[in-house]
C-alpha positions in Angstrom: -0.1 -0.2 0.3 1.4 3.4 -0.5 2.4 5.9 1.9 0.3 8.6 0.6 -2.9 7.9 2.5 -4.7 10.9 5.0 -5.1 8.1 8.1 -2.7 6.6 10.4 -3.1 3.6 12.5 -0.1 3.7 15.0 0.7 0.7 16.2 -0.5 -3.3 15.3 -1.8 -5.2 18.1 -5.5 -6.2 17.9 -7.3 -2.8 18.2 -5.0 -1.2 15.3 -4.9 -4.1 13.3 -9.0 -4.4 13.6 -9.2 -0.7 12.7 -7.3 -1.6 9.8 -9.3 -4.6 8.7 -12.5 -2.4 9.1 -11.0 0.1 6.9 -9.7 -2.0 4.2 -13.6 -3.4 4.0 -14.8 -0.1 2.5 -12.2 0.6 0.6 -10.3 3.3 2.7 -6.9 3.8 2.2 -4.4 3.8 5.4 -1.1 3.5 6.7 -0.5 1.3 9.9 3.0 2.0 11.8 3.9 -0.7 14.6 7.3 0.4 16.0 8.5 -3.5 16.9 10.0 -5.6 13.9 9.8 -8.9 13.1 13.1 -10.1 14.6 12.2 -8.2 18.1 12.0 -10.8 20.8 8.7 -12.0 21.8 6.9 -10.6 24.5 4.2 -12.5 26.8 1.0 -10.7 25.3 -2.1 -11.1 28.0 -4.9 -11.0 25.4 -6.7 -14.4 25.5 -10.7 -14.5 24.8 -13.2 -13.5 22.2 -16.5 -13.1 23.0 -19.6 -14.0 20.7 -20.5 -10.3 20.1 -16.7 -10.0 19.0 -16.9 -12.8 16.8 -20.1 -12.1 15.0 -18.6 -8.6 14.0 -16.0 -10.2 12.3 -18.0 -12.5 10.2 -17.9 -9.1 7.7 -14.8 -9.8 6.8 -14.7 -13.7 6.8 -12.4 -14.1 10.2 -14.8 -16.3 12.8 -14.4 -19.4 11.4 -10.0 -18.8 11.0 -10.1 -17.7 14.3 -12.8 -21.0 16.0 -10.0 -22.8 14.2 -6.7 -21.6 16.1 -8.2 -21.5 19.5 -10.1 -23.4 22.5 -14.0 -22.8 23.2 -15.3 -22.5 26.3 -18.4 -23.1 27.3 -18.2 -23.4 31.3 -16.9 -20.9 33.8 -17.1 -21.7 37.6 -16.1 -19.6 40.5 -14.8 -21.9 43.2 -13.1 -20.9 46.8 -12.3 -23.6 49.9 -12.5 -26.5 46.9 -16.1 -25.4 47.3 -18.2 -24.3 43.4 -19.7 -20.7 44.9 -21.5 -20.6 41.2 -21.1 -22.0 37.2 -22.6 -20.1 34.1 -22.4 -22.5 31.3 -22.6 -20.4 28.2 -23.6 -23.3 26.3 -27.0 -21.7 26.3 -27.0 -18.6 25.1 -28.7 -17.9 21.9 -26.0 -17.1 19.2 -24.0 -19.1 16.7 -21.4 -19.0 18.9 -22.5 -20.2 22.5 -19.2 -19.7 24.3 -15.8 -18.1 25.1 -13.3 -18.2 22.4 -10.0 -18.8 24.2 -7.1 -17.6 21.6 -3.8 -15.7 22.9 -3.3 -12.4 21.6 -0.4 -13.4 19.0 -3.2 -15.9 17.3 -5.7 -12.8 16.8 -2.3 -10.8 15.4 -1.3 -13.8 13.3 -4.5 -13.8 12.1 -5.7 -10.1 11.3 -1.8 -10.0 9.8 -2.7 -12.4 7.1 -6.1 -10.9 6.6 -4.6 -7.5 6.0 -2.1 -8.9 4.1 -4.2 -10.8 1.5 -6.0 -7.8 0.7 -3.3 -6.0 -0.3 -2.2 -4.2 3.0 1.0 -3.8 4.4 2.3 -3.4 7.9 5.2 -1.1 8.2 7.4 -2.8 11.3 10.4 -0.8 12.7 8.5 2.4 12.8 7.8 4.3 15.7 5.5 7.9 16.0 7.6 9.9 18.1 5.4 12.9 18.0 2.4 14.0 16.8 1.0 17.8 16.5 -2.6 19.3 15.3 -1.8 22.1 13.2 -3.9 25.1 13.2 -5.2 24.2 9.7 -6.6 21.2 11.3 -4.2 18.0 9.8 -1.9 16.2 12.5 1.9 16.5 11.5 2.8 13.5 12.9 7.5 12.9 13.4 8.4 8.9 12.8 11.5 7.1 14.5 13.3 7.3 11.0 13.4 11.3 10.7 10.5 11.6 8.7 7.7 13.8 8.9 3.7 13.6 7.5 0.9 15.3 8.2 -2.6 13.1 8.3 -6.8 14.2 8.1 -6.8 11.2 10.8 -4.4 10.1 13.4 -6.0 6.7 15.0 -3.5 5.8 18.5 -3.6 2.4 18.8 -0.4 2.3 20.3 -1.1 0.4 23.8 -1.1 1.5 26.9 1.9 3.9 27.1 0.7 5.2 23.6 3.1 7.5 22.0 -0.1 9.4 20.4 -1.7 9.8 23.5 1.6 11.3 25.5 2.9 13.6 23.0 -1.0 15.6 22.8 -1.0 15.6 26.4 -4.3 13.9 27.1 -5.3 12.2 30.2 -5.2 8.8 31.5 -6.9 8.7 35.0 -6.7 5.5 37.0 -4.7 3.6 39.1 -2.1 1.0 38.4 -2.0 -2.4 40.4 0.1 -3.0 43.2 3.0 -5.4 42.0 1.0 -6.3 39.1 -0.2 -9.8 38.3 1.6 -12.8 37.2 1.1 -14.6 34.0 2.5 -18.0 32.6 1.0 -20.6 30.2 1.4 -24.3 31.5 0.7 -27.8 31.2 -1.8 -29.1 33.5 -4.7 -31.6 33.6 -8.0 -29.8 33.2 -12.0 -30.1 31.4 -10.5 -28.1 27.8 -13.9 -26.4 27.6 -13.9 -25.0 31.5 -12.4 -21.9 33.1 -11.6 -21.7 36.4 -11.6 -18.7 38.9 -10.4 -19.5 42.1 -11.0 -17.0 45.1 -7.5 -17.4 47.4 -7.2 -16.6 50.6 -5.7 -13.6 51.7 -8.1 -11.7 48.9 -6.7 -12.7 46.0 -7.2 -14.6 43.0 -6.2 -17.3 40.1 -8.0 -17.3 36.8 -7.4 -20.7 34.6 -8.1 -20.6 30.9 -7.8 -23.4 28.3 -6.1 -23.0 25.8 -5.7 -26.5 24.1 -3.3 -28.9 23.6 -3.4 -29.5 27.0 -2.4 -26.1 28.1 -4.1 -23.9 30.7 -3.6 -19.7 31.0 -3.1 -18.8 35.0 -3.7 -15.4 35.5 -2.9 -14.4 39.2 -2.6 -12.1 41.6 0.2 -14.1 43.7 3.4 -15.2 42.4 3.5 -19.0 41.6 6.6 -20.9 39.7 7.9 -19.8 36.3 4.8 -16.9 36.2 5.9 -13.4 34.3 5.1 -10.1 36.4 3.4 -7.9 34.5 2.1 -4.2 35.1 -1.9 -4.1 35.6 -3.2 -1.0 35.4 -7.0 0.3 35.2 -7.0 3.7 33.2 -9.3 5.6 31.0 -8.7 8.6 28.8 -10.4 11.9 30.7 -11.3 14.9 28.8 -11.6 15.9 24.8 -9.2 13.9 22.3 -8.1 16.1 20.1 -9.4 16.9 16.6 -8.4 14.4 13.8 -7.3 12.3 16.5 -8.5 9.1 17.9 -8.0 6.4 20.7 -8.3 2.9 20.7 -7.5 0.1 22.6 -5.6 0.0 25.4 -4.5 3.6 24.7 -7.4 4.5 25.6 -8.3 2.2 28.5 -6.7 -0.5 30.3 -8.3 -3.0 32.6 -7.2 -5.5 34.8 -7.3 -9.1 33.2 -10.1 -10.4 35.5 -12.7 -7.6 33.7 -12.3 -10.8 31.1 -13.3 -8.9 27.7 -10.2 -6.9 27.1 -9.2 -7.9 23.8 -12.9 -8.5 22.7 -14.2 -4.8 23.5 -10.5 -3.3 21.7 -11.9 -4.9 18.7 -15.5 -3.9 18.9 -14.2 -0.6 20.0 -11.8 -0.5 16.6 -14.1 -1.8 14.4 -16.9 1.1 15.1 -14.3 3.0 15.0 -13.3 2.4 11.1 -16.9 2.7 10.6 -17.1 6.2 11.9 -13.6 7.1 9.9 -15.0 6.1 6.6 -18.7 8.0 7.7 -20.9 4.8 7.4 -23.5 4.6 10.4 -23.9 1.8 12.3 -27.0 -0.2 11.8 -29.5 0.2 15.3 -28.9 -3.6 16.5 -24.9 -2.5 15.9 -25.2 0.5 18.0 -27.2 -0.3 20.6 -25.0 -3.2 21.5 -21.5 -1.4 22.2 -20.5 -1.7 25.4 -18.7 1.8 26.9 -15.6 2.1 28.2 -17.1 2.6 31.4 -19.5 -0.3 31.8 -16.3 -2.1 30.9 -14.4 -0.7 33.9 -16.8 -0.8 36.1 -17.0 -4.8 35.4 -13.3 -5.0 36.2 -13.1 -2.9 39.0 -16.0 -5.0 40.2 -13.7 -8.2 40.0 -10.9 -6.5 41.9 -13.2 -5.4 44.9 -15.2 -8.8 45.3 -12.2 -10.8 44.8 -10.0 -8.6 47.3 -12.3 -9.2 50.5 -10.5 -11.0 53.0 -13.1 -10.6 56.0 -15.3 -14.1 56.7 -18.3 -11.5 57.0 -17.4 -10.1 53.5 -16.6 -14.1 52.1 -19.8 -15.2 53.7 -21.1 -11.6 51.7 -19.7 -12.4 48.5 -20.9 -16.2 48.1 -24.3 -15.0 48.8 -23.8 -12.8 45.5 -22.6 -15.1 43.4 -25.3 -17.6 44.0 -27.5 -15.0 43.4 -25.7 -14.7 40.5 -25.9 -18.2 39.5 -29.5 -19.2 40.5 -31.4 -16.2 39.5 -32.1 -15.8 36.4 -32.5 -12.1 36.2 -29.1 -12.1 37.5 -27.6 -14.6 35.8 -28.4 -13.0 32.4 -27.1 -9.7 33.3 -23.7 -11.8 33.8 -23.8 -13.6 30.3 -24.6 -9.9 28.9 -21.6 -8.7 30.3 -19.3 -11.6 29.0 -20.6 -12.4 26.1 -21.7 -8.8 24.3 -25.2 -10.0 23.8 -28.5 -8.4 24.1 
């Protein structure tokens, strides 16, 4: 793809690539720059789950099937404490062509998206970072790159992660907090139901989540350290105030939340696809618009899980168990939980 496009996407993670797919599908030219090179050392990426709503949106591009082929279907979620099952959520009962959460590592999503972009004639400029951004008086945005070049764009999409160069260059507030000490992640071999996920509430206010990856592997995420785990920072933050004209933020450049919210990568992809529609000036259907989850709702879910998991005293743990019982057994409560997990109305 030629680099005379009026739209720049900074970042080639799930959000940036989803935005690129959305633009490609509507015949809109763009340029996408990714600071990491093909040969850069592998980093542990925490994204893992695609929910039914995300898969439905990606079906427009023919990508639901190849993603499902790469992932592992999760149809049951359990919450446990002291060896007892406090709640079970059966996802196979939801009304959807894909009645499950799809566990697929972020690297797999990036691979499928990248292949689709290249097959449609798109290119990704790797090893090229945005180093400065300035909105000019005429409304165009001037971008300076790591190779010393400058270019002007009518739209700049900042999809460049938690430490977004686009956001920082424009001084856009990113308020919230960081989880002290970060969290711990690992992919490991373990005997487990290949279609079930388990959230274990640990003594002392900790949590550990095990999700199937297929091939006998599980992804373990915990607030406390365990063998061979990678320690990664975790933040709950959101952009505040008006974003500059001609500049849009998406993915974790716009909002970040803890992994126990469970829908982070899905939200990023859905928001990026909606952003592509907006840039292409294509109105969304009433159905799509009605189902879009706001950043505030997503962050609220993440914080609710955070707060619930940190309870230490006996009375609080009893109340938590009672709330989980209601969520699993009372239809109206259960529907609300499943709606949050699946993104379906």
